[in-house]
NUBATOR-74049 format. One line per field, with one value per residue: residue number from 1; residue in one letter; y, x, z of N, C-alpha, C in turn. Coordinates in pm, whole numbers, plus 50000, padded with zeros to 5 digits. Example, Ala and Ser with C-alpha at 12.3 -4.5 7.8 and 13.67 -1.06 7.14 Angstrom:
REM residues 2
marlum <- (1,2) .
lumti <- (A,S) .
nc2 <- (49431,49775) .
nc1 <- (51319,51285) .
nc3 <- (50780,50708) .
cac2 <- (49550,49894) .
cac1 <- (51230,51367) .
cac3 <- (50780,50714) .
cc2 <- (49670,50003) .
cc1 <- (51320,51290) .
cc3 <- (50780,50787) .
This chain:
REM residues 91
marlum <- (1,2,3,4,5,6,7,8,9,10,11,12,13,14,15,16,17,18,19,20,21,22,23,24,25,26,27,28,29,30,31,32,33,34,35,36,37,38,39,40,41,42,43,44,45,46,47,48,49,50,51,52,53,54,55,56,57,58,59,60,61,62,63,64,65,66,67,68,69,70,71,72,73,74,75,76,77,78,79,80,81,82,83,84,85,86,87,88,89,90,91) .
lumti <- (M,T,R,E,R,D,D,A,P,I,E,V,E,D,A,T,G,F,G,D,Q,V,R,M,V,V,G,V,V,A,L,A,A,L,L,L,F,F,V,Q,N,L,Q,E,V,Q,M,H,F,L,W,F,D,W,N,T,R,L,L,F,A,L,F,A,S,A,A,V,G,G,I,A,T,W,L,F,S,A,L,R,R,R,A,K,R,A,Q,R,A,L,K) .
nc2 <- (46980,47216,47501,47678,48021,48240,48560,48738,49018,49023,49059,49250,49289,49565,49552,49686,49755,49930,49929,49905,50149,50325,50253,50336,50616,50682,50602,50783,51028,50986,50963,51221,51371,51273,51359,51637,51665,51589,51803,52015,51972,52046,52115,52085,51805,51621,51288,50983,50656,50339,50289,50495,50835,51124,51420,51534,51627,51651,51570,51364,51167,51114,51025,50793,50636,50606,50466,50226,50134,50099,49899,49692,49650,49563,49326,49169,49145,49004,48764,48680,48643,48434,48233,48198,48106,47865,47734,47709,47537,47302,47218) .
nc1 <- (50823,50578,50442,50149,50096,49896,49838,49652,49530,49521,49246,49208,49035,48935,49066,49011,48760,48465,48479,48755,48840,48719,48854,49110,49078,49002,49235,49424,49320,49342,49621,49697,49582,49730,49991,49950,49896,50145,50308,50202,50295,50567,50715,50967,51007,51033,51121,51028,51098,51080,51380,51503,51571,51523,51549,51352,51202,50849,50738,50907,50869,50597,50601,50760,50597,50372,50485,50566,50314,50195,50359,50313,50038,50045,50197,50031,49803,49911,49980,49724,49609,49771,49701,49430,49459,49593,49398,49198,49328,49327,49067) .
nc3 <- (45995,45998,46157,46187,46233,46414,46345,46428,46608,46963,47169,47452,47746,47952,48268,48497,48718,48837,49117,49158,49058,49238,49475,49401,49375,49639,49769,49659,49749,50027,50049,49966,50173,50387,50317,50325,50597,50699,50605,50747,51000,51107,51327,51586,51798,52108,52128,52283,52311,52420,52569,52444,52374,52186,51978,51712,51400,51384,51150,51052,51243,51208,50943,50969,51137,50973,50760,50888,50967,50713,50603,50787,50743,50477,50506,50679,50517,50303,50430,50501,50246,50157,50340,50276,50014,50059,50204,50011,49839,49980,49966) .
cac2 <- (47008,47360,47539,47803,48121,48331,48695,48825,49088,48969,49161,49247,49372,49649,49472,49768,49778,50048,49917,49935,50293,50390,50230,50419,50755,50692,50594,50907,51131,50957,50998,51367,51419,51238,51450,51768,51654,51590,51936,52106,51936,52056,52157,51990,51741,51525,51153,50884,50523,50243,50358,50595,50973,51207,51530,51522,51697,51567,51517,51238,51069,51077,50945,50661,50558,50572,50361,50101,50091,50050,49771,49593,49620,49483,49193,49095,49110,48898,48640,48639,48589,48304,48138,48169,48025,47731,47673,47670,47423,47182,47179) .
cac1 <- (50690,50556,50336,50088,50092,49784,49884,49539,49551,49451,49165,49221,48934,48981,49059,48974,48617,48426,48531,48898,48855,48683,48966,49221,49047,49009,49377,49491,49273,49403,49763,49707,49553,49846,50100,49915,49914,50290,50362,50155,50354,50712,50783,51059,50949,51120,51065,51063,51057,51150,51484,51563,51521,51588,51472,51335,51083,50730,50721,50978,50802,50472,50636,50806,50483,50289,50556,50556,50175,50173,50430,50240,49914,50080,50238,49915,49716,49979,49963,49584,49590,49839,49620,49311,49501,49622,49270,49131,49401,49290,48929) .
cac3 <- (46039,46010,46248,46144,46338,46402,46371,46460,46736,47079,47235,47597,47809,48063,48390,48612,48732,48912,49254,49153,49039,49365,49565,49357,49410,49785,49803,49621,49842,50157,50038,49963,50309,50470,50282,50379,50741,50721,50579,50850,51128,51088,51450,51649,51916,52176,52115,52384,52268,52505,52646,52356,52376,52086,51921,51567,51350,51391,51015,51039,51330,51140,50825,51014,51187,50857,50686,50964,50955,50577,50587,50867,50672,50359,50551,50728,50405,50228,50507,50489,50110,50152,50416,50196,49901,50112,50241,49887,49781,50055,49934) .
cc2 <- (47158,47387,47672,47897,48217,48470,48792,48892,49026,49083,49142,49342,49453,49574,49554,49793,49904,50046,49948,50084,50369,50374,50318,50565,50775,50688,50722,51021,51111,50994,51149,51425,51390,51331,51591,51771,51658,51733,52035,52079,51930,52091,52045,51935,51649,51390,51066,50751,50421,50317,50464,50729,51051,51317,51512,51607,51598,51502,51379,51129,51022,50988,50803,50576,50519,50460,50227,50047,50035,49915,49661,49553,49531,49340,49109,49056,49001,48764,48588,48580,48451,48198,48101,48079,47881,47660,47629,47548,47294,47133,47093) .
cc1 <- (50677,50437,50280,50077,49977,49831,49770,49564,49466,49375,49175,49116,48997,48958,49015,48825,48590,48482,48680,48922,48822,48796,49084,49198,49056,49155,49452,49448,49335,49552,49782,49681,49671,49964,50074,49934,50062,50345,50320,50218,50506,50786,50870,50993,51053,51050,51116,51009,51145,51254,51556,51493,51596,51493,51468,51215,50966,50701,50786,50916,50672,50499,50678,50688,50389,50354,50546,50413,50143,50238,50358,50110,49941,50117,50119,49821,49779,49966,49820,49555,49652,49757,49494,49345,49529,49493,49193,49197,49364,49151,48922) .
cc3 <- (46059,46101,46203,46263,46312,46440,46401,46596,46847,47145,47385,47655,47922,48193,48511,48610,48812,49053,49260,49138,49167,49465,49530,49397,49562,49830,49772,49715,49980,50156,50038,50102,50402,50443,50334,50530,50777,50711,50688,50987,51117,51216,51506,51776,51979,52173,52228,52336,52339,52587,52562,52374,52270,52041,51770,51526,51353,51257,51001,51125,51266,51019,50864,51062,51072,50776,50757,50956,50818,50553,50665,50798,50552,50400,50598,50615,50319,50299,50497,50352,50099,50224,50339,50078,49945,50149,50118,49824,49853,50020,49811) .
């Protein structure tokens, strides 16, 4: 038994819309502003967190807090997407 194969090229439409492009531009501008803010804050500071005390550059403290915030945002959005998907599956 033979099977015919269609070698015609598959047309793929551009999946990025205007809203996606706006989000990308806003994200790049926000990242550039964050990096500029990091570079302008290089002085040494004393950190106090719970029972820990240490000296570090403010740059590292800002980077750590931005990373934790980004990870938390990603986790919460993933949980929300999962909950929406589960809710749609129940309908």
